[in-house]
PyMOL commands that place a pseudoatom at each C-alpha (Angstrom):
pseudoatom trace, name=CA, resn=UNK, resi=1, chain=A, elem=C, hetatm=0, pos=[53.744, 111.746, 85.060]
pseudoatom trace, name=CA, resn=UNK, resi=2, chain=A, elem=C, hetatm=0, pos=[55.410, 111.021, 88.388]
pseudoatom trace, name=CA, resn=UNK, resi=3, chain=A, elem=C, hetatm=0, pos=[58.555, 109.842, 86.578]
pseudoatom trace, name=CA, resn=UNK, resi=4, chain=A, elem=C, hetatm=0, pos=[58.593, 113.040, 84.432]
pseudoatom trace, name=CA, resn=UNK, resi=5, chain=A, elem=C, hetatm=0, pos=[58.328, 115.249, 87.518]
pseudoatom trace, name=CA, resn=UNK, resi=6, chain=A, elem=C, hetatm=0, pos=[61.118, 113.376, 89.230]
pseudoatom trace, name=CA, resn=UNK, resi=7, chain=A, elem=C, hetatm=0, pos=[63.399, 113.715, 86.186]
pseudoatom trace, name=CA, resn=UNK, resi=8, chain=A, elem=C, hetatm=0, pos=[62.926, 117.455, 85.630]
pseudoatom trace, name=CA, resn=UNK, resi=9, chain=A, elem=C, hetatm=0, pos=[62.291, 118.680, 89.161]
pseudoatom trace, name=CA, resn=UNK, resi=10, chain=A, elem=C, hetatm=0, pos=[65.901, 119.568, 89.933]
pseudoatom trace, name=CA, resn=UNK, resi=11, chain=A, elem=C, hetatm=0, pos=[66.678, 121.263, 86.567]
pseudoatom trace, name=CA, resn=UNK, resi=12, chain=A, elem=C, hetatm=0, pos=[63.476, 123.288, 86.825]
pseudoatom trace, name=CA, resn=UNK, resi=13, chain=A, elem=C, hetatm=0, pos=[64.265, 124.271, 90.389]
pseudoatom trace, name=CA, resn=UNK, resi=14, chain=A, elem=C, hetatm=0, pos=[67.764, 125.357, 89.354]
pseudoatom trace, name=CA, resn=UNK, resi=15, chain=A, elem=C, hetatm=0, pos=[66.359, 127.328, 86.424]
pseudoatom trace, name=CA, resn=UNK, resi=16, chain=A, elem=C, hetatm=0, pos=[63.817, 129.101, 88.620]
pseudoatom trace, name=CA, resn=UNK, resi=17, chain=A, elem=C, hetatm=0, pos=[66.478, 129.855, 91.235]
pseudoatom trace, name=CA, resn=UNK, resi=18, chain=A, elem=C, hetatm=0, pos=[68.740, 131.318, 88.561]
pseudoatom trace, name=CA, resn=UNK, resi=19, chain=A, elem=C, hetatm=0, pos=[65.922, 133.468, 87.242]
pseudoatom trace, name=CA, resn=UNK, resi=20, chain=A, elem=C, hetatm=0, pos=[65.208, 134.722, 90.753]
pseudoatom trace, name=CA, resn=UNK, resi=21, chain=A, elem=C, hetatm=0, pos=[68.871, 135.643, 91.257]
pseudoatom trace, name=CA, resn=UNK, resi=22, chain=A, elem=C, hetatm=0, pos=[68.946, 137.453, 87.903]
pseudoatom trace, name=CA, resn=UNK, resi=23, chain=A, elem=C, hetatm=0, pos=[65.835, 139.443, 88.781]
pseudoatom trace, name=CA, resn=UNK, resi=24, chain=A, elem=C, hetatm=0, pos=[67.305, 140.357, 92.164]
pseudoatom trace, name=CA, resn=UNK, resi=25, chain=A, elem=C, hetatm=0, pos=[70.512, 141.579, 90.532]
pseudoatom trace, name=CA, resn=UNK, resi=26, chain=A, elem=C, hetatm=0, pos=[68.554, 143.673, 88.066]
pseudoatom trace, name=CA, resn=UNK, resi=27, chain=A, elem=C, hetatm=0, pos=[66.534, 145.222, 90.862]
pseudoatom trace, name=CA, resn=UNK, resi=28, chain=A, elem=C, hetatm=0, pos=[69.200, 145.702, 93.530]
pseudoatom trace, name=CA, resn=UNK, resi=29, chain=A, elem=C, hetatm=0, pos=[72.395, 145.762, 91.453]
pseudoatom trace, name=CA, resn=UNK, resi=30, chain=A, elem=C, hetatm=0, pos=[74.335, 148.901, 90.521]
pseudoatom trace, name=CA, resn=UNK, resi=31, chain=A, elem=C, hetatm=0, pos=[72.499, 151.169, 88.130]
pseudoatom trace, name=CA, resn=UNK, resi=32, chain=A, elem=C, hetatm=0, pos=[74.238, 151.806, 84.821]
pseudoatom trace, name=CA, resn=UNK, resi=33, chain=A, elem=C, hetatm=0, pos=[74.077, 155.527, 84.098]
pseudoatom trace, name=CA, resn=UNK, resi=34, chain=A, elem=C, hetatm=0, pos=[73.624, 156.568, 80.454]
pseudoatom trace, name=CA, resn=UNK, resi=35, chain=A, elem=C, hetatm=0, pos=[76.652, 158.324, 78.969]
pseudoatom trace, name=CA, resn=UNK, resi=36, chain=A, elem=C, hetatm=0, pos=[77.413, 160.337, 75.855]
pseudoatom trace, name=CA, resn=UNK, resi=37, chain=A, elem=C, hetatm=0, pos=[80.494, 161.711, 74.162]
pseudoatom trace, name=CA, resn=UNK, resi=38, chain=A, elem=C, hetatm=0, pos=[81.525, 165.309, 74.775]
pseudoatom trace, name=CA, resn=UNK, resi=39, chain=A, elem=C, hetatm=0, pos=[84.587, 167.497, 74.216]
pseudoatom trace, name=CA, resn=UNK, resi=40, chain=A, elem=C, hetatm=0, pos=[86.588, 168.399, 77.333]
pseudoatom trace, name=CA, resn=UNK, resi=41, chain=A, elem=C, hetatm=0, pos=[89.670, 170.523, 78.023]
pseudoatom trace, name=CA, resn=UNK, resi=42, chain=A, elem=C, hetatm=0, pos=[92.956, 168.588, 78.216]
pseudoatom trace, name=CA, resn=UNK, resi=43, chain=A, elem=C, hetatm=0, pos=[94.467, 171.206, 80.562]
pseudoatom trace, name=CA, resn=UNK, resi=44, chain=A, elem=C, hetatm=0, pos=[93.502, 174.413, 82.369]
pseudoatom trace, name=CA, resn=UNK, resi=45, chain=A, elem=C, hetatm=0, pos=[92.686, 177.047, 79.741]
pseudoatom trace, name=CA, resn=UNK, resi=46, chain=A, elem=C, hetatm=0, pos=[92.622, 180.794, 80.516]
pseudoatom trace, name=CA, resn=UNK, resi=47, chain=A, elem=C, hetatm=0, pos=[89.921, 183.246, 79.485]
pseudoatom trace, name=CA, resn=UNK, resi=48, chain=A, elem=C, hetatm=0, pos=[90.691, 184.778, 76.098]
pseudoatom trace, name=CA, resn=UNK, resi=49, chain=A, elem=C, hetatm=0, pos=[92.394, 181.624, 74.818]
pseudoatom trace, name=CA, resn=UNK, resi=50, chain=A, elem=C, hetatm=0, pos=[91.656, 180.691, 71.186]
pseudoatom trace, name=CA, resn=UNK, resi=51, chain=A, elem=C, hetatm=0, pos=[90.788, 176.997, 71.109]
pseudoatom trace, name=CA, resn=UNK, resi=52, chain=A, elem=C, hetatm=0, pos=[92.892, 174.611, 69.019]
pseudoatom trace, name=CA, resn=UNK, resi=53, chain=A, elem=C, hetatm=0, pos=[92.335, 170.931, 68.288]
pseudoatom trace, name=CA, resn=UNK, resi=54, chain=A, elem=C, hetatm=0, pos=[95.101, 169.991, 70.741]
pseudoatom trace, name=CA, resn=UNK, resi=55, chain=A, elem=C, hetatm=0, pos=[93.286, 171.742, 73.604]
pseudoatom trace, name=CA, resn=UNK, resi=56, chain=A, elem=C, hetatm=0, pos=[90.362, 169.307, 73.566]
pseudoatom trace, name=CA, resn=UNK, resi=57, chain=A, elem=C, hetatm=0, pos=[89.663, 165.591, 73.740]
pseudoatom trace, name=CA, resn=UNK, resi=58, chain=A, elem=C, hetatm=0, pos=[86.473, 163.554, 73.341]
pseudoatom trace, name=CA, resn=UNK, resi=59, chain=A, elem=C, hetatm=0, pos=[85.440, 161.525, 76.408]
pseudoatom trace, name=CA, resn=UNK, resi=60, chain=A, elem=C, hetatm=0, pos=[82.385, 159.680, 77.683]
pseudoatom trace, name=CA, resn=UNK, resi=61, chain=A, elem=C, hetatm=0, pos=[80.604, 161.318, 80.627]
pseudoatom trace, name=CA, resn=UNK, resi=62, chain=A, elem=C, hetatm=0, pos=[77.358, 160.625, 82.473]
pseudoatom trace, name=CA, resn=UNK, resi=63, chain=A, elem=C, hetatm=0, pos=[74.605, 162.401, 80.561]
pseudoatom trace, name=CA, resn=UNK, resi=64, chain=A, elem=C, hetatm=0, pos=[73.215, 164.164, 83.641]
pseudoatom trace, name=CA, resn=UNK, resi=65, chain=A, elem=C, hetatm=0, pos=[76.681, 165.557, 84.485]
pseudoatom trace, name=CA, resn=UNK, resi=66, chain=A, elem=C, hetatm=0, pos=[77.105, 167.355, 81.158]
pseudoatom trace, name=CA, resn=UNK, resi=67, chain=A, elem=C, hetatm=0, pos=[76.024, 171.024, 81.051]
pseudoatom trace, name=CA, resn=UNK, resi=68, chain=A, elem=C, hetatm=0, pos=[73.389, 171.880, 78.442]
pseudoatom trace, name=CA, resn=UNK, resi=69, chain=A, elem=C, hetatm=0, pos=[74.682, 172.995, 75.018]
pseudoatom trace, name=CA, resn=UNK, resi=70, chain=A, elem=C, hetatm=0, pos=[78.095, 171.380, 75.585]
pseudoatom trace, name=CA, resn=UNK, resi=71, chain=A, elem=C, hetatm=0, pos=[80.063, 170.853, 72.386]
pseudoatom trace, name=CA, resn=UNK, resi=72, chain=A, elem=C, hetatm=0, pos=[80.577, 167.424, 70.807]
pseudoatom trace, name=CA, resn=UNK, resi=73, chain=A, elem=C, hetatm=0, pos=[82.375, 168.287, 67.555]
pseudoatom trace, name=CA, resn=UNK, resi=74, chain=A, elem=C, hetatm=0, pos=[85.806, 169.928, 67.176]
pseudoatom trace, name=CA, resn=UNK, resi=75, chain=A, elem=C, hetatm=0, pos=[84.683, 171.833, 64.098]
pseudoatom trace, name=CA, resn=UNK, resi=76, chain=A, elem=C, hetatm=0, pos=[82.157, 173.728, 66.234]
pseudoatom trace, name=CA, resn=UNK, resi=77, chain=A, elem=C, hetatm=0, pos=[84.741, 175.319, 68.538]
pseudoatom trace, name=CA, resn=UNK, resi=78, chain=A, elem=C, hetatm=0, pos=[88.235, 175.274, 67.006]
pseudoatom trace, name=CA, resn=UNK, resi=79, chain=A, elem=C, hetatm=0, pos=[89.334, 178.887, 66.528]
pseudoatom trace, name=CA, resn=UNK, resi=80, chain=A, elem=C, hetatm=0, pos=[86.757, 180.283, 68.932]
pseudoatom trace, name=CA, resn=UNK, resi=81, chain=A, elem=C, hetatm=0, pos=[87.754, 182.326, 71.990]
pseudoatom trace, name=CA, resn=UNK, resi=82, chain=A, elem=C, hetatm=0, pos=[87.008, 181.441, 75.607]
pseudoatom trace, name=CA, resn=UNK, resi=83, chain=A, elem=C, hetatm=0, pos=[85.029, 184.064, 77.502]
pseudoatom trace, name=CA, resn=UNK, resi=84, chain=A, elem=C, hetatm=0, pos=[85.862, 182.388, 80.831]
pseudoatom trace, name=CA, resn=UNK, resi=85, chain=A, elem=C, hetatm=0, pos=[88.581, 180.016, 82.062]
pseudoatom trace, name=CA, resn=UNK, resi=86, chain=A, elem=C, hetatm=0, pos=[88.016, 176.259, 81.782]
pseudoatom trace, name=CA, resn=UNK, resi=87, chain=A, elem=C, hetatm=0, pos=[89.421, 173.673, 84.163]
pseudoatom trace, name=CA, resn=UNK, resi=88, chain=A, elem=C, hetatm=0, pos=[91.085, 170.491, 82.924]
pseudoatom trace, name=CA, resn=UNK, resi=89, chain=A, elem=C, hetatm=0, pos=[88.398, 167.899, 82.170]
pseudoatom trace, name=CA, resn=UNK, resi=90, chain=A, elem=C, hetatm=0, pos=[85.599, 170.454, 81.815]
pseudoatom trace, name=CA, resn=UNK, resi=91, chain=A, elem=C, hetatm=0, pos=[83.159, 170.312, 78.889]
pseudoatom trace, name=CA, resn=UNK, resi=92, chain=A, elem=C, hetatm=0, pos=[82.821, 173.350, 76.607]
pseudoatom trace, name=CA, resn=UNK, resi=93, chain=A, elem=C, hetatm=0, pos=[79.288, 174.788, 76.918]
pseudoatom trace, name=CA, resn=UNK, resi=94, chain=A, elem=C, hetatm=0, pos=[78.210, 177.544, 74.540]
pseudoatom trace, name=CA, resn=UNK, resi=95, chain=A, elem=C, hetatm=0, pos=[78.123, 179.999, 77.456]
pseudoatom trace, name=CA, resn=UNK, resi=96, chain=A, elem=C, hetatm=0, pos=[81.900, 179.635, 77.901]
pseudoatom trace, name=CA, resn=UNK, resi=97, chain=A, elem=C, hetatm=0, pos=[82.660, 181.035, 74.435]
pseudoatom trace, name=CA, resn=UNK, resi=98, chain=A, elem=C, hetatm=0, pos=[82.841, 184.609, 73.233]
pseudoatom trace, name=CA, resn=UNK, resi=99, chain=A, elem=C, hetatm=0, pos=[79.786, 184.998, 71.047]
pseudoatom trace, name=CA, resn=UNK, resi=100, chain=A, elem=C, hetatm=0, pos=[76.008, 184.573, 71.143]
pseudoatom trace, name=CA, resn=UNK, resi=101, chain=A, elem=C, hetatm=0, pos=[76.166, 181.637, 73.602]
pseudoatom trace, name=CA, resn=UNK, resi=102, chain=A, elem=C, hetatm=0, pos=[77.374, 183.845, 76.443]
pseudoatom trace, name=CA, resn=UNK, resi=103, chain=A, elem=C, hetatm=0, pos=[74.394, 186.140, 75.921]
pseudoatom trace, name=CA, resn=UNK, resi=104, chain=A, elem=C, hetatm=0, pos=[71.787, 183.375, 76.094]
pseudoatom trace, name=CA, resn=UNK, resi=105, chain=A, elem=C, hetatm=0, pos=[68.831, 184.792, 78.030]
pseudoatom trace, name=CA, resn=UNK, resi=106, chain=A, elem=C, hetatm=0, pos=[70.283, 188.320, 78.080]
pseudoatom trace, name=CA, resn=UNK, resi=107, chain=A, elem=C, hetatm=0, pos=[68.373, 191.331, 76.691]
pseudoatom trace, name=CA, resn=UNK, resi=108, chain=A, elem=C, hetatm=0, pos=[68.573, 191.674, 72.916]
pseudoatom trace, name=CA, resn=UNK, resi=109, chain=A, elem=C, hetatm=0, pos=[70.902, 194.264, 71.425]
pseudoatom trace, name=CA, resn=UNK, resi=110, chain=A, elem=C, hetatm=0, pos=[73.576, 193.815, 74.093]
pseudoatom trace, name=CA, resn=UNK, resi=111, chain=A, elem=C, hetatm=0, pos=[77.275, 192.944, 74.130]
pseudoatom trace, name=CA, resn=UNK, resi=112, chain=A, elem=C, hetatm=0, pos=[79.187, 190.772, 76.607]
pseudoatom trace, name=CA, resn=UNK, resi=113, chain=A, elem=C, hetatm=0, pos=[81.757, 193.056, 78.266]
pseudoatom trace, name=CA, resn=UNK, resi=114, chain=A, elem=C, hetatm=0, pos=[84.321, 192.171, 80.976]
pseudoatom trace, name=CA, resn=UNK, resi=115, chain=A, elem=C, hetatm=0, pos=[84.474, 194.738, 83.781]
pseudoatom trace, name=CA, resn=UNK, resi=116, chain=A, elem=C, hetatm=0, pos=[87.092, 194.747, 86.561]
pseudoatom trace, name=CA, resn=UNK, resi=117, chain=A, elem=C, hetatm=0, pos=[86.048, 196.411, 89.798]
pseudoatom trace, name=CA, resn=UNK, resi=118, chain=A, elem=C, hetatm=0, pos=[88.522, 198.147, 92.105]
pseudoatom trace, name=CA, resn=UNK, resi=119, chain=A, elem=C, hetatm=0, pos=[86.931, 196.404, 95.112]
pseudoatom trace, name=CA, resn=UNK, resi=120, chain=A, elem=C, hetatm=0, pos=[87.521, 192.771, 94.174]
pseudoatom trace, name=CA, resn=UNK, resi=121, chain=A, elem=C, hetatm=0, pos=[86.079, 191.426, 97.432]
pseudoatom trace, name=CA, resn=UNK, resi=122, chain=A, elem=C, hetatm=0, pos=[82.841, 193.316, 96.894]
pseudoatom trace, name=CA, resn=UNK, resi=123, chain=A, elem=C, hetatm=0, pos=[82.073, 191.433, 93.682]
pseudoatom trace, name=CA, resn=UNK, resi=124, chain=A, elem=C, hetatm=0, pos=[81.828, 188.076, 95.484]
pseudoatom trace, name=CA, resn=UNK, resi=125, chain=A, elem=C, hetatm=0, pos=[78.152, 188.670, 96.309]
pseudoatom trace, name=CA, resn=UNK, resi=126, chain=A, elem=C, hetatm=0, pos=[77.189, 189.140, 92.666]
pseudoatom trace, name=CA, resn=UNK, resi=127, chain=A, elem=C, hetatm=0, pos=[75.507, 186.261, 90.860]
pseudoatom trace, name=CA, resn=UNK, resi=128, chain=A, elem=C, hetatm=0, pos=[74.637, 185.731, 87.176]
pseudoatom trace, name=CA, resn=UNK, resi=129, chain=A, elem=C, hetatm=0, pos=[71.263, 187.305, 86.434]
pseudoatom trace, name=CA, resn=UNK, resi=130, chain=A, elem=C, hetatm=0, pos=[71.629, 190.119, 88.977]
pseudoatom trace, name=CA, resn=UNK, resi=131, chain=A, elem=C, hetatm=0, pos=[71.434, 193.738, 87.746]
pseudoatom trace, name=CA, resn=UNK, resi=132, chain=A, elem=C, hetatm=0, pos=[74.144, 196.250, 88.625]
pseudoatom trace, name=CA, resn=UNK, resi=133, chain=A, elem=C, hetatm=0, pos=[75.046, 199.884, 88.020]
pseudoatom trace, name=CA, resn=UNK, resi=134, chain=A, elem=C, hetatm=0, pos=[78.636, 200.568, 86.958]
pseudoatom trace, name=CA, resn=UNK, resi=135, chain=A, elem=C, hetatm=0, pos=[80.190, 203.698, 88.481]
pseudoatom trace, name=CA, resn=UNK, resi=136, chain=A, elem=C, hetatm=0, pos=[83.426, 205.311, 87.293]
pseudoatom trace, name=CA, resn=UNK, resi=137, chain=A, elem=C, hetatm=0, pos=[85.373, 207.522, 89.720]
pseudoatom trace, name=CA, resn=UNK, resi=138, chain=A, elem=C, hetatm=0, pos=[88.090, 209.775, 88.289]
pseudoatom trace, name=CA, resn=UNK, resi=139, chain=A, elem=C, hetatm=0, pos=[90.560, 212.196, 89.874]
pseudoatom trace, name=CA, resn=UNK, resi=140, chain=A, elem=C, hetatm=0, pos=[92.755, 211.797, 92.941]
pseudoatom trace, name=CA, resn=UNK, resi=141, chain=A, elem=C, hetatm=0, pos=[91.388, 214.602, 95.112]
pseudoatom trace, name=CA, resn=UNK, resi=142, chain=A, elem=C, hetatm=0, pos=[94.586, 216.611, 94.784]
pseudoatom trace, name=CA, resn=UNK, resi=143, chain=A, elem=C, hetatm=0, pos=[95.641, 217.706, 91.308]
pseudoatom trace, name=CA, resn=UNK, resi=144, chain=A, elem=C, hetatm=0, pos=[92.277, 216.617, 89.921]
pseudoatom trace, name=CA, resn=UNK, resi=145, chain=A, elem=C, hetatm=0, pos=[89.007, 216.717, 91.859]
pseudoatom trace, name=CA, resn=UNK, resi=146, chain=A, elem=C, hetatm=0, pos=[87.287, 213.396, 92.510]
pseudoatom trace, name=CA, resn=UNK, resi=147, chain=A, elem=C, hetatm=0, pos=[84.198, 212.853, 90.391]
pseudoatom trace, name=CA, resn=UNK, resi=148, chain=A, elem=C, hetatm=0, pos=[81.883, 209.843, 90.156]
pseudoatom trace, name=CA, resn=UNK, resi=149, chain=A, elem=C, hetatm=0, pos=[79.299, 209.079, 87.505]
pseudoatom trace, name=CA, resn=UNK, resi=150, chain=A, elem=C, hetatm=0, pos=[77.211, 206.131, 86.375]
pseudoatom trace, name=CA, resn=UNK, resi=151, chain=A, elem=C, hetatm=0, pos=[78.506, 204.859, 83.030]
pseudoatom trace, name=CA, resn=UNK, resi=152, chain=A, elem=C, hetatm=0, pos=[76.106, 201.899, 82.723]
pseudoatom trace, name=CA, resn=UNK, resi=153, chain=A, elem=C, hetatm=0, pos=[72.834, 201.375, 84.516]
pseudoatom trace, name=CA, resn=UNK, resi=154, chain=A, elem=C, hetatm=0, pos=[70.938, 198.184, 85.267]
pseudoatom trace, name=CA, resn=UNK, resi=155, chain=A, elem=C, hetatm=0, pos=[73.217, 195.852, 83.283]
pseudoatom trace, name=CA, resn=UNK, resi=156, chain=A, elem=C, hetatm=0, pos=[72.900, 192.083, 83.736]
pseudoatom trace, name=CA, resn=UNK, resi=157, chain=A, elem=C, hetatm=0, pos=[75.707, 189.999, 85.261]
pseudoatom trace, name=CA, resn=UNK, resi=158, chain=A, elem=C, hetatm=0, pos=[76.530, 187.065, 82.959]
pseudoatom trace, name=CA, resn=UNK, resi=159, chain=A, elem=C, hetatm=0, pos=[79.489, 185.577, 84.823]
pseudoatom trace, name=CA, resn=UNK, resi=160, chain=A, elem=C, hetatm=0, pos=[81.461, 186.238, 87.997]
pseudoatom trace, name=CA, resn=UNK, resi=161, chain=A, elem=C, hetatm=0, pos=[84.828, 184.600, 88.600]
pseudoatom trace, name=CA, resn=UNK, resi=162, chain=A, elem=C, hetatm=0, pos=[84.822, 185.626, 92.275]
pseudoatom trace, name=CA, resn=UNK, resi=163, chain=A, elem=C, hetatm=0, pos=[81.465, 184.046, 93.109]
pseudoatom trace, name=CA, resn=UNK, resi=164, chain=A, elem=C, hetatm=0, pos=[81.687, 181.538, 95.948]
pseudoatom trace, name=CA, resn=UNK, resi=165, chain=A, elem=C, hetatm=0, pos=[79.463, 179.257, 93.895]
pseudoatom trace, name=CA, resn=UNK, resi=166, chain=A, elem=C, hetatm=0, pos=[82.020, 179.108, 91.136]
pseudoatom trace, name=CA, resn=UNK, resi=167, chain=A, elem=C, hetatm=0, pos=[83.918, 176.191, 92.666]
pseudoatom trace, name=CA, resn=UNK, resi=168, chain=A, elem=C, hetatm=0, pos=[81.016, 173.858, 91.933]
pseudoatom trace, name=CA, resn=UNK, resi=169, chain=A, elem=C, hetatm=0, pos=[80.816, 174.892, 88.294]
pseudoatom trace, name=CA, resn=UNK, resi=170, chain=A, elem=C, hetatm=0, pos=[82.598, 173.446, 85.266]
pseudoatom trace, name=CA, resn=UNK, resi=171, chain=A, elem=C, hetatm=0, pos=[83.738, 177.023, 84.580]
pseudoatom trace, name=CA, resn=UNK, resi=172, chain=A, elem=C, hetatm=0, pos=[86.920, 177.885, 86.432]
pseudoatom trace, name=CA, resn=UNK, resi=173, chain=A, elem=C, hetatm=0, pos=[87.773, 181.194, 88.042]
pseudoatom trace, name=CA, resn=UNK, resi=174, chain=A, elem=C, hetatm=0, pos=[91.356, 180.246, 88.869]
pseudoatom trace, name=CA, resn=UNK, resi=175, chain=A, elem=C, hetatm=0, pos=[92.892, 182.128, 85.923]
pseudoatom trace, name=CA, resn=UNK, resi=176, chain=A, elem=C, hetatm=0, pos=[90.664, 185.206, 85.957]
pseudoatom trace, name=CA, resn=UNK, resi=177, chain=A, elem=C, hetatm=0, pos=[91.608, 188.652, 87.253]
pseudoatom trace, name=CA, resn=UNK, resi=178, chain=A, elem=C, hetatm=0, pos=[90.223, 189.291, 90.778]
pseudoatom trace, name=CA, resn=UNK, resi=179, chain=A, elem=C, hetatm=0, pos=[87.107, 191.451, 90.687]
pseudoatom trace, name=CA, resn=UNK, resi=180, chain=A, elem=C, hetatm=0, pos=[86.336, 190.661, 87.053]
pseudoatom trace, name=CA, resn=UNK, resi=181, chain=A, elem=C, hetatm=0, pos=[82.762, 190.052, 85.977]
pseudoatom trace, name=CA, resn=UNK, resi=182, chain=A, elem=C, hetatm=0, pos=[81.139, 189.883, 82.551]
pseudoatom trace, name=CA, resn=UNK, resi=183, chain=A, elem=C, hetatm=0, pos=[78.002, 191.933, 81.963]
pseudoatom trace, name=CA, resn=UNK, resi=184, chain=A, elem=C, hetatm=0, pos=[75.459, 192.226, 79.172]
pseudoatom trace, name=CA, resn=UNK, resi=185, chain=A, elem=C, hetatm=0, pos=[75.598, 195.909, 78.285]
pseudoatom trace, name=CA, resn=UNK, resi=186, chain=A, elem=C, hetatm=0, pos=[73.878, 198.013, 75.615]
pseudoatom trace, name=CA, resn=UNK, resi=187, chain=A, elem=C, hetatm=0, pos=[76.147, 198.573, 72.633]
pseudoatom trace, name=CA, resn=UNK, resi=188, chain=A, elem=C, hetatm=0, pos=[76.169, 202.306, 73.386]
pseudoatom trace, name=CA, resn=UNK, resi=189, chain=A, elem=C, hetatm=0, pos=[77.828, 201.585, 76.770]
pseudoatom trace, name=CA, resn=UNK, resi=190, chain=A, elem=C, hetatm=0, pos=[80.107, 198.712, 75.732]
pseudoatom trace, name=CA, resn=UNK, resi=191, chain=A, elem=C, hetatm=0, pos=[83.072, 200.780, 74.518]
pseudoatom trace, name=CA, resn=UNK, resi=192, chain=A, elem=C, hetatm=0, pos=[83.152, 202.963, 77.630]
pseudoatom trace, name=CA, resn=UNK, resi=193, chain=A, elem=C, hetatm=0, pos=[82.850, 199.957, 79.924]
pseudoatom trace, name=CA, resn=UNK, resi=194, chain=A, elem=C, hetatm=0, pos=[85.695, 198.159, 78.159]
pseudoatom trace, name=CA, resn=UNK, resi=195, chain=A, elem=C, hetatm=0, pos=[88.076, 201.084, 78.743]
pseudoatom trace, name=CA, resn=UNK, resi=196, chain=A, elem=C, hetatm=0, pos=[86.788, 202.207, 82.128]
pseudoatom trace, name=CA, resn=UNK, resi=197, chain=A, elem=C, hetatm=0, pos=[89.628, 200.767, 84.229]
pseudoatom trace, name=CA, resn=UNK, resi=198, chain=A, elem=C, hetatm=0, pos=[92.166, 202.870, 82.322]
pseudoatom trace, name=CA, resn=UNK, resi=199, chain=A, elem=C, hetatm=0, pos=[90.247, 206.054, 83.176]
pseudoatom trace, name=CA, resn=UNK, resi=200, chain=A, elem=C, hetatm=0, pos=[89.746, 205.580, 86.900]
pseudoatom trace, name=CA, resn=UNK, resi=201, chain=A, elem=C, hetatm=0, pos=[88.283, 203.390, 89.626]
pseudoatom trace, name=CA, resn=UNK, resi=202, chain=A, elem=C, hetatm=0, pos=[85.334, 201.182, 88.698]
pseudoatom trace, name=CA, resn=UNK, resi=203, chain=A, elem=C, hetatm=0, pos=[82.680, 200.282, 91.274]
pseudoatom trace, name=CA, resn=UNK, resi=204, chain=A, elem=C, hetatm=0, pos=[79.710, 197.941, 90.954]
pseudoatom trace, name=CA, resn=UNK, resi=205, chain=A, elem=C, hetatm=0, pos=[76.526, 198.440, 92.935]
pseudoatom trace, name=CA, resn=UNK, resi=206, chain=A, elem=C, hetatm=0, pos=[73.401, 196.323, 92.844]
pseudoatom trace, name=CA, resn=UNK, resi=207, chain=A, elem=C, hetatm=0, pos=[70.676, 198.147, 90.944]
pseudoatom trace, name=CA, resn=UNK, resi=208, chain=A, elem=C, hetatm=0, pos=[67.996, 199.434, 93.345]
pseudoatom trace, name=CA, resn=UNK, resi=209, chain=A, elem=C, hetatm=0, pos=[65.332, 198.893, 90.705]
pseudoatom trace, name=CA, resn=UNK, resi=210, chain=A, elem=C, hetatm=0, pos=[65.792, 195.981, 88.318]
pseudoatom trace, name=CA, resn=UNK, resi=211, chain=A, elem=C, hetatm=0, pos=[63.006, 197.335, 86.132]
pseudoatom trace, name=CA, resn=UNK, resi=212, chain=A, elem=C, hetatm=0, pos=[64.856, 200.551, 85.285]
pseudoatom trace, name=CA, resn=UNK, resi=213, chain=A, elem=C, hetatm=0, pos=[65.758, 200.777, 81.631]
pseudoatom trace, name=CA, resn=UNK, resi=214, chain=A, elem=C, hetatm=0, pos=[69.352, 201.391, 80.725]
pseudoatom trace, name=CA, resn=UNK, resi=215, chain=A, elem=C, hetatm=0, pos=[70.009, 204.974, 79.562]
for i in range(1, 215): cmd.bond("trace and resi %d" % i, "trace and resi %d" % (i + 1))
show_as sticks, trace
zoom trace
C-alpha cells in the first residue's frame, strides 16, 4: 500500500491541482453571454425607406441586447416600409415598421400618423405613451384672421425623434424632420392630421386629462 501511494501521489496531486484550476476558471473567468442571429441595417436608413435584401445583414448579437420582436428572416421584412429611421448596425424590431407593429399597445381602431409641430423644440419633452392634443392654427392675422382649433384630442405618442432619450435607442432620429412625432389617432382624425401642416401651424399640448375620450 505504501508503495502504491508513493507511485501515484504526484499524478493524483497534479490531477487535483488541475481540477482546482479548472473550477476556479469556471467560477472567476469571463462569462460567455448567449447570442442569437438577428437582421441589422448595413447603413443608416431613413424613415419611409422600403427595405430591400441589400439593406440588411444577419449578425450574432448578445441576446439581452436585442430588442423584443426583432426580425430574423429577410422574408419577413423585405418590401416593408420603415416608420422611423434606423442606424447602421441596428436590429429591425416590429415597432420600426409601418404596420401593426408600430401600434402595439395602442388603442384599437387607430392609425399611426406622423405629425410635424411648428415648435420643434417643444416636442422634446414628449415621450412614447404620453397623450397629447393636436391644435391647428390657420390665418396670418392680416388678410385672414387667426383661428385655432383642436383637430385631435388625447392621442397617444408612439415615437418621438426629438426625445433626448432617443440617443440610447436602436431607433435613430438623425434622419427625421425636427418636431416630428408619430401618434396613434382615430381613423376619423388620421386624414386631417396627415395634411395639417399644409393648412397652418400645428401645435402639440399634453392632454390635461388622459382619460378623455377622443371626439
